[in-house]
N, CA, C and O atoms as a GROMACS GRO file, in nm:
protein
  388
    1MET      N    1   0.085  -0.119   0.000
    1MET     CA    2   0.000   0.000   0.000
    1MET      C    3   0.089   0.124   0.000
    1MET      O    4   0.190   0.131   0.070
    2SER      N    5   0.049   0.222  -0.080
    2SER     CA    6   0.129   0.344  -0.088
    2SER      C    7   0.099   0.434   0.031
    2SER      O    8  -0.002   0.420   0.099
    3SER      N    9   0.190   0.525   0.053
    3SER     CA   10   0.174   0.621   0.161
    3SER      C   11   0.059   0.718   0.129
    3SER      O   12   0.010   0.724   0.017
    4ILE      N   13   0.020   0.792   0.231
    4ILE     CA   14  -0.086   0.891   0.215
    4ILE      C   15  -0.024   1.029   0.233
    4ILE      O   16   0.046   1.055   0.331
    5LYS      N   17  -0.050   1.115   0.137
    5LYS     CA   18   0.000   1.252   0.145
    5LYS      C   19  -0.114   1.344   0.187
    5LYS      O   20  -0.231   1.322   0.152
    6ILE      N   21  -0.079   1.447   0.261
    6ILE     CA   22  -0.176   1.549   0.301
    6ILE      C   23  -0.122   1.685   0.262
    6ILE      O   24  -0.005   1.716   0.285
    7VAL      N   25  -0.209   1.765   0.202
    7VAL     CA   26  -0.179   1.906   0.178
    7VAL      C   27  -0.283   1.983   0.258
    7VAL      O   28  -0.402   1.977   0.229
    8ALA      N   29  -0.236   2.056   0.358
    8ALA     CA   30  -0.324   2.136   0.443
    8ALA      C   31  -0.288   2.282   0.426
    8ALA      O   32  -0.176   2.324   0.454
    9THR      N   33  -0.386   2.360   0.380
    9THR     CA   34  -0.365   2.503   0.356
    9THR      C   35  -0.441   2.582   0.462
    9THR      O   36  -0.561   2.563   0.481
   10ILE      N   37  -0.370   2.669   0.530
   10ILE     CA   38  -0.428   2.752   0.635
   10ILE      C   39  -0.404   2.899   0.600
   10ILE      O   40  -0.291   2.939   0.571
   11VAL      N   41  -0.510   2.977   0.604
   11VAL     CA   42  -0.497   3.121   0.589
   11VAL      C   43  -0.521   3.180   0.728
   11VAL      O   44  -0.629   3.169   0.785
   12VAL      N   45  -0.416   3.243   0.780
   12VAL     CA   46  -0.419   3.298   0.916
   12VAL      C   47  -0.482   3.437   0.911
   12VAL      O   48  -0.455   3.516   0.820
   13LYS      N   49  -0.565   3.466   1.010
   13LYS     CA   50  -0.625   3.599   1.019
   13LYS      C   51  -0.517   3.704   1.039
   13LYS      O   52  -0.414   3.679   1.102
   14ALA      N   53  -0.542   3.821   0.984
   14ALA     CA   54  -0.447   3.932   0.996
   14ALA      C   55  -0.410   3.954   1.142
   14ALA      O   56  -0.495   3.954   1.231
   15GLY      N   57  -0.280   3.972   1.164
   15GLY     CA   58  -0.231   3.998   1.298
   15GLY      C   59  -0.196   3.876   1.380
   15GLY      O   60  -0.147   3.889   1.492
   16HIS      N   61  -0.221   3.755   1.327
   16HIS     CA   62  -0.194   3.633   1.404
   16HIS      C   63  -0.078   3.550   1.348
   16HIS      O   64  -0.036   3.453   1.411
   17ARG      N   65  -0.027   3.587   1.230
   17ARG     CA   66   0.075   3.504   1.165
   17ARG      C   67   0.198   3.487   1.253
   17ARG      O   68   0.242   3.375   1.276
   18GLN      N   69   0.254   3.595   1.301
   18GLN     CA   70   0.378   3.585   1.380
   18GLN      C   71   0.358   3.501   1.505
   18GLN      O   72   0.443   3.419   1.541
   19GLU      N   73   0.244   3.521   1.570
   19GLU     CA   74   0.211   3.445   1.690
   19GLU      C   75   0.200   3.295   1.660
   19GLU      O   76   0.245   3.213   1.739
   20LEU      N   77   0.139   3.261   1.546
   20LEU     CA   78   0.116   3.120   1.514
   20LEU      C   79   0.236   3.051   1.450
   20LEU      O   80   0.245   2.928   1.452
   21LEU      N   81   0.329   3.128   1.393
   21LEU     CA   82   0.446   3.064   1.331
   21LEU      C   83   0.521   2.976   1.431
   21LEU      O   84   0.568   2.868   1.393
   22GLU      N   85   0.532   3.018   1.554
   22GLU     CA   86   0.598   2.935   1.656
   22GLU      C   87   0.520   2.806   1.678
   22GLU      O   88   0.581   2.700   1.692
   23LYS      N   89   0.389   2.813   1.682
   23LYS     CA   90   0.305   2.694   1.700
   23LYS      C   91   0.319   2.601   1.580
   23LYS      O   92   0.324   2.479   1.596
   24PHE      N   93   0.326   2.659   1.461
   24PHE     CA   94   0.343   2.578   1.340
   24PHE      C   95   0.477   2.504   1.344
   24PHE      O   96   0.483   2.385   1.311
   25GLN      N   97   0.583   2.574   1.384
   25GLN     CA   98   0.716   2.512   1.390
   25GLN      C   99   0.719   2.400   1.494
   25GLN      O  100   0.781   2.296   1.472
   26GLN      N  101   0.653   2.421   1.608
   26GLN     CA  102   0.646   2.317   1.711
   26GLN      C  103   0.575   2.193   1.657
   26GLN      O  104   0.616   2.080   1.684
   27LEU      N  105   0.467   2.215   1.581
   27LEU     CA  106   0.394   2.103   1.522
   27LEU      C  107   0.481   2.026   1.425
   27LEU      O  108   0.484   1.902   1.427
   28VAL      N  109   0.553   2.098   1.340
   28VAL     CA  110   0.641   2.032   1.243
   28VAL      C  111   0.745   1.947   1.315
   28VAL      O  112   0.765   1.830   1.281
   29SER      N  113   0.811   2.004   1.412
   29SER     CA  114   0.917   1.934   1.485
   29SER      C  115   0.864   1.807   1.552
   29SER      O  116   0.924   1.700   1.538
   30ALA      N  117   0.754   1.817   1.623
   30ALA     CA  118   0.697   1.701   1.693
   30ALA      C  119   0.645   1.597   1.594
   30ALA      O  120   0.661   1.477   1.617
   31SER      N  121   0.583   1.640   1.486
   31SER     CA  122   0.526   1.547   1.389
   31SER      C  123   0.634   1.469   1.316
   31SER      O  124   0.615   1.351   1.285
   32ARG      N  125   0.747   1.532   1.288
   32ARG     CA  126   0.857   1.463   1.221
   32ARG      C  127   0.913   1.349   1.306
   32ARG      O  128   0.974   1.256   1.253
   33ARG      N  129   0.894   1.355   1.436
   33ARG     CA  130   0.944   1.250   1.526
   33ARG      C  131   0.848   1.132   1.540
   33ARG      O  132   0.882   1.032   1.602
   34GLU      N  133   0.729   1.144   1.484
   34GLU     CA  134   0.631   1.035   1.494
   34GLU      C  135   0.674   0.916   1.409
   34GLU      O  136   0.729   0.931   1.300
   35ALA      N  137   0.647   0.797   1.462
   35ALA     CA  138   0.690   0.673   1.397
   35ALA      C  139   0.636   0.658   1.255
   35ALA      O  140   0.708   0.610   1.167
   36GLY      N  141   0.514   0.698   1.229
   36GLY     CA  142   0.453   0.679   1.098
   36GLY      C  143   0.474   0.791   1.000
   36GLY      O  144   0.420   0.788   0.890
   37ASN      N  145   0.553   0.892   1.038
   37ASN     CA  146   0.576   1.007   0.950
   37ASN      C  147   0.693   0.981   0.856
   37ASN      O  148   0.799   0.934   0.898
   38ILE      N  149   0.673   1.013   0.730
   38ILE     CA  150   0.778   1.004   0.629
   38ILE      C  151   0.839   1.143   0.608
   38ILE      O  152   0.961   1.158   0.603
   39SER      N  153   0.753   1.244   0.595
   39SER     CA  154   0.800   1.382   0.584
   39SER      C  155   0.688   1.476   0.629
   39SER      O  156   0.570   1.442   0.622
   40TYR      N  157   0.729   1.594   0.673
   40TYR     CA  158   0.632   1.692   0.725
   40TYR      C  159   0.695   1.829   0.708
   40TYR      O  160   0.788   1.865   0.781
   41ASP      N  161   0.646   1.905   0.611
   41ASP     CA  162   0.708   2.033   0.577
   41ASP      C  163   0.605   2.145   0.577
   41ASP      O  164   0.488   2.124   0.546
   42LEU      N  165   0.651   2.264   0.612
   42LEU     CA  166   0.567   2.382   0.616
   42LEU      C  167   0.620   2.484   0.515
   42LEU      O  168   0.741   2.508   0.508
   43HIS      N  169   0.529   2.542   0.438
   43HIS     CA  170   0.564   2.641   0.337
   43HIS      C  171   0.479   2.765   0.354
   43HIS      O  172   0.367   2.760   0.406
   44GLN      N  173   0.533   2.877   0.308
   44GLN     CA  174   0.460   3.004   0.314
   44GLN      C  175   0.446   3.059   0.173
   44GLN      O  176   0.543   3.061   0.096
   45ASP      N  177   0.328   3.102   0.139
   45ASP     CA  178   0.300   3.161   0.008
   45ASP      C  179   0.381   3.291  -0.005
   45ASP      O  180   0.373   3.378   0.081
   46ILE      N  181   0.458   3.303  -0.111
   46ILE     CA  182   0.542   3.421  -0.132
   46ILE      C  183   0.458   3.547  -0.149
   46ILE      O  184   0.495   3.653  -0.099
   47ASN      N  185   0.346   3.536  -0.219
   47ASN     CA  186   0.263   3.652  -0.249
   47ASN      C  187   0.155   3.679  -0.144
   47ASN      O  188   0.098   3.788  -0.141
   48GLN      N  189   0.128   3.583  -0.059
   48GLN     CA  190   0.027   3.598   0.045
   48GLN      C  191   0.084   3.536   0.174
   48GLN      O  192   0.056   3.419   0.203
   49PRO      N  193   0.162   3.611   0.251
   49PRO     CA  194   0.234   3.556   0.366
   49PRO      C  195   0.146   3.494   0.475
   49PRO      O  196   0.195   3.415   0.556
   50ASP      N  197   0.018   3.530   0.479
   50ASP     CA  198  -0.071   3.470   0.578
   50ASP      C  199  -0.125   3.335   0.533
   50ASP      O  200  -0.203   3.273   0.605
   51ARG      N  201  -0.084   3.289   0.416
   51ARG     CA  202  -0.126   3.158   0.363
   51ARG      C  203  -0.010   3.061   0.381
   51ARG      O  204   0.097   3.077   0.322
   52LEU      N  205  -0.034   2.960   0.464
   52LEU     CA  206   0.069   2.859   0.494
   52LEU      C  207   0.021   2.722   0.449
   52LEU      O  208  -0.098   2.690   0.458
   53VAL      N  209   0.114   2.642   0.400
   53VAL     CA  210   0.078   2.512   0.345
   53VAL      C  211   0.167   2.404   0.408
   53VAL      O  212   0.289   2.409   0.399
   54PHE      N  213   0.102   2.307   0.471
   54PHE     CA  214   0.171   2.188   0.522
   54PHE      C  215   0.164   2.082   0.414
   54PHE      O  216   0.058   2.056   0.357
   55ILE      N  217   0.278   2.019   0.385
   55ILE     CA  218   0.282   1.905   0.295
   55ILE      C  219   0.338   1.789   0.375
   55ILE      O  220   0.454   1.791   0.419
   56GLU      N  221   0.254   1.688   0.393
   56GLU     CA  222   0.286   1.576   0.482
   56GLU      C  223   0.285   1.446   0.403
   56GLU      O  224   0.214   1.433   0.303
   57ASN      N  225   0.362   1.350   0.450
   57ASN     CA  226   0.363   1.217   0.392
   57ASN      C  227   0.364   1.116   0.507
   57ASN      O  228   0.454   1.117   0.592
   58TRP      N  229   0.263   1.030   0.509
   58TRP     CA  230   0.244   0.934   0.618
   58TRP      C  231   0.244   0.792   0.564
   58TRP      O  232   0.205   0.767   0.450
   59GLN      N  233   0.290   0.699   0.647
   59GLN     CA  234   0.297   0.559   0.606
   59GLN      C  235   0.160   0.496   0.587
   59GLN      O  236   0.145   0.406   0.504
   60SER      N  237   0.059   0.541   0.662
   60SER     CA  238  -0.073   0.477   0.657
   60SER      C  239  -0.179   0.566   0.719
   60SER      O  240  -0.148   0.667   0.782
   61GLN      N  241  -0.304   0.528   0.701
   61GLN     CA  242  -0.413   0.600   0.766
   61GLN      C  243  -0.402   0.586   0.917
   61GLN      O  244  -0.434   0.679   0.990
   62ALA      N  245  -0.357   0.470   0.965
   62ALA     CA  246  -0.340   0.450   1.109
   62ALA      C  247  -0.239   0.550   1.166
   62ALA      O  248  -0.258   0.602   1.276
   63ALA      N  249  -0.133   0.578   1.090
   63ALA     CA  250  -0.034   0.676   1.135
   63ALA      C  251  -0.096   0.816   1.142
   63ALA      O  252  -0.068   0.893   1.234
   64ILE      N  253  -0.182   0.848   1.045
   64ILE     CA  254  -0.250   0.978   1.046
   64ILE      C  255  -0.345   0.986   1.165
   64ILE      O  256  -0.353   1.090   1.231
   65ASP      N  257  -0.416   0.878   1.193
   65ASP     CA  258  -0.508   0.875   1.306
   65ASP      C  259  -0.433   0.896   1.438
   65ASP      O  260  -0.479   0.970   1.525
   66GLU      N  261  -0.317   0.832   1.451
   66GLU     CA  262  -0.235   0.852   1.571
   66GLU      C  263  -0.187   0.996   1.581
   66GLU      O  264  -0.186   1.055   1.689
   67HIS      N  265  -0.147   1.052   1.468
   67HIS     CA  266  -0.103   1.192   1.464
   67HIS      C  267  -0.215   1.285   1.509
   67HIS      O  268  -0.195   1.374   1.592
   68ASN      N  269  -0.334   1.264   1.453
   68ASN     CA  270  -0.447   1.350   1.487
   68ASN      C  271  -0.486   1.342   1.634
   68ASN      O  272  -0.539   1.438   1.689
   69ALA      N  273  -0.459   1.229   1.698
   69ALA     CA  274  -0.492   1.211   1.840
   69ALA      C  275  -0.379   1.255   1.932
   69ALA      O  276  -0.397   1.260   2.054
   70SER      N  277  -0.263   1.287   1.876
   70SER     CA  278  -0.146   1.321   1.958
   70SER      C  279  -0.166   1.452   2.034
   70SER      O  280  -0.241   1.539   1.992
   71ALA      N  281  -0.098   1.462   2.147
   71ALA     CA  282  -0.108   1.582   2.230
   71ALA      C  283  -0.059   1.706   2.154
   71ALA      O  284  -0.120   1.812   2.165
   72HIS      N  285   0.050   1.693   2.078
   72HIS     CA  286   0.102   1.811   2.008
   72HIS      C  287   0.007   1.857   1.897
   72HIS      O  288  -0.004   1.977   1.872
   73PHE      N  289  -0.061   1.763   1.830
   73PHE     CA  290  -0.156   1.805   1.727
   73PHE      C  291  -0.278   1.868   1.790
   73PHE      O  292  -0.329   1.968   1.739
   74GLN      N  293  -0.327   1.812   1.899
   74GLN     CA  294  -0.443   1.870   1.967
   74GLN      C  295  -0.411   2.009   2.022
   74GLN      O  296  -0.497   2.098   2.019
   75ALA      N  297  -0.289   2.029   2.071
   75ALA     CA  298  -0.248   2.161   2.119
   75ALA      C  299  -0.246   2.260   2.002
   75ALA      O  300  -0.284   2.376   2.019
   76PHE      N  301  -0.202   2.215   1.886
   76PHE     CA  302  -0.201   2.299   1.766
   76PHE      C  303  -0.343   2.340   1.728
   76PHE      O  304  -0.369   2.457   1.700
   77VAL      N  305  -0.434   2.243   1.726
   77VAL     CA  306  -0.574   2.271   1.691
   77VAL      C  307  -0.631   2.377   1.786
   77VAL      O  308  -0.699   2.469   1.742
   78ASN      N  309  -0.603   2.363   1.914
   78ASN     CA  310  -0.651   2.461   2.012
   78ASN      C  311  -0.586   2.598   1.991
   78ASN      O  312  -0.652   2.701   2.006
   79ALA      N  313  -0.458   2.600   1.955
   79ALA     CA  314  -0.385   2.726   1.938
   79ALA      C  315  -0.436   2.807   1.820
   79ALA      O  316  -0.434   2.930   1.825
   80ILE      N  317  -0.482   2.741   1.713
   80ILE     CA  318  -0.526   2.814   1.594
   80ILE      C  319  -0.675   2.849   1.597
   80ILE      O  320  -0.723   2.923   1.512
   81GLU      N  321  -0.747   2.797   1.694
   81GLU     CA  322  -0.891   2.820   1.700
   81GLU      C  323  -0.922   2.970   1.703
   81GLU      O  324  -0.872   3.045   1.787
   82GLY      N  325  -1.007   3.012   1.608
   82GLY     CA  326  -1.047   3.152   1.600
   82GLY      C  327  -0.944   3.244   1.537
   82GLY      O  328  -0.965   3.365   1.529
   83LYS      N  329  -0.830   3.188   1.492
   83LYS     CA  330  -0.722   3.271   1.439
   83LYS      C  331  -0.695   3.245   1.291
   83LYS      O  332  -0.593   3.289   1.237
   84THR      N  333  -0.786   3.173   1.226
   84THR     CA  334  -0.768   3.143   1.084
   84THR      C  335  -0.890   3.189   1.006
   84THR      O  336  -1.002   3.189   1.057
   85ASP      N  337  -0.866   3.226   0.882
   85ASP     CA  338  -0.976   3.260   0.792
   85ASP      C  339  -1.025   3.138   0.718
   85ASP      O  340  -1.143   3.128   0.683
   86SER      N  341  -0.934   3.043   0.693
   86SER     CA  342  -0.975   2.920   0.623
   86SER      C  343  -0.876   2.809   0.651
   86SER      O  344  -0.760   2.832   0.687
   87LEU      N  345  -0.925   2.687   0.634
   87LEU     CA  346  -0.845   2.566   0.650
   87LEU      C  347  -0.896   2.465   0.549
   87LEU      O  348  -1.015   2.431   0.549
   88GLU      N  349  -0.808   2.416   0.464
   88GLU     CA  350  -0.844   2.314   0.366
   88GLU      C  351  -0.747   2.199   0.380
   88GLU      O  352  -0.626   2.219   0.383
   89ILE      N  353  -0.801   2.077   0.390
   89ILE     CA  354  -0.718   1.959   0.404
   89ILE      C  355  -0.752   1.863   0.291
   89ILE      O  356  -0.868   1.827   0.271
   90ILE      N  357  -0.648   1.822   0.218
   90ILE     CA  358  -0.666   1.729   0.106
   90ILE      C  359  -0.579   1.606   0.133
   90ILE      O  360  -0.458   1.618   0.153
   91LEU      N  361  -0.641   1.487   0.135
   91LEU     CA  362  -0.569   1.361   0.147
   91LEU      C  363  -0.551   1.303   0.008
   91LEU      O  364  -0.645   1.298  -0.072
   92MET      N  365  -0.429   1.258  -0.022
   92MET     CA  366  -0.399   1.210  -0.156
   92MET      C  367  -0.318   1.083  -0.151
   92MET      O  368  -0.250   1.054  -0.053
   93GLN      N  369  -0.325   1.007  -0.260
   93GLN     CA  370  -0.236   0.894  -0.281
   93GLN      C  371  -0.176   0.908  -0.419
   93GLN      O  372  -0.237   0.963  -0.510
   94SER      N  373  -0.056   0.858  -0.434
   94SER     CA  374   0.013   0.868  -0.562
   94SER      C  375  -0.049   0.770  -0.664
   94SER      O  376  -0.079   0.656  -0.630
   95ILE      N  377  -0.067   0.816  -0.784
   95ILE     CA  378  -0.114   0.728  -0.892
   95ILE      C  379  -0.015   0.725  -1.008
   95ILE      O  380  -0.042   0.662  -1.110
   96SER      N  381   0.099   0.792  -0.992
   96SER     CA  382   0.201   0.789  -1.095
   96SER      C  383   0.308   0.688  -1.059
   96SER      O  384   0.323   0.649  -0.944
   97ASP      N  385   0.382   0.646  -1.160
   97ASP     CA  386   0.491   0.549  -1.138
   97ASP      C  387   0.609   0.614  -1.074
   97ASP      O  388   0.709   0.549  -1.048
   0.00000   0.00000   0.00000
C-alpha cells in the first residue's frame, strides 16, 4: 500500500501570523518525530504571507489517526482556533509510477 499525502492550507487571520508561526514550527518538529511520519514540511505563500501550506507524507491511515490524536496536534488545533480565515485539508495517494 502506498503512503498517504496530506496538503493542508491555512490562511491565518491578519495579525496572528507571527504568533502562530511558533506553533506551526512546534507542530512540524513534533510530527517529524512520529513513527509513521515520512515527511512533514511547512511552506509560506510568497505573495500571500498569511497563507501557509503543510505538505505531509504518512505511512498509513493508522499513522494519520495517531497523529491527529497526539497531544502536540491537539495543542495545535486549540492554538489556531479563531485565528484562521480558512483551512483546507486534502488527502492524496500517488497514482504515478
